[in-house]
Steps between C-alpha positions, in 0.01 A plus 500: 500500500470764230787632311619852573690760306782465751539121404500589131751784574741264684483239221557753228790677674683175519550517118781718378420840374155535659436835641201640687314808377150645454263466207165674483542591863551137616805302594669325206789286406726569199807368327673810361205709360284186422205435727486150641209533741303755686231497766162633386320769701270250671811350679379145409583470141844473339574614137759244384696465187436169339555310177154528309522121417531401866231760601235334298540167677506671842177681416334177413628301794448755773268780398444620856880548544623617159298725294513836290282801427431684182778747598771226490384310194763492236789548752730226628359526855245336708326581830561280802257482786733492797224373723460191275851415368675197638816581681694222320421655170660839577859406448450388139270798420762746621778321327297499181436869514867563584604298188267707278658838603862423605768565245650203322829528693321450830271219369798309362689535828200349698371172360129427553433364842 
């Protein structure tokens, strides 16, 4: 079963400080003013904050699921094909994005899962 933005949304909102918003006319998730994730206009691709070191290994292992475009090169984000991503990978991906944008006080209050 493909992942949906609603699944991403529920996983993200379980983390403290996550709020819903809009970015470039599409639904997005933020911690404060920092973007954590947003749905692209196609409705099948998620822009997700990610550690650039981790991103490289994901691109190599699962290029049909995790990728980028020229527009996002140089930014700490990746594109996630929601039709291809494994459901069991989502919680760790969302947690990783949250840890990159959450303030230190929230991160220290919530140890890694």
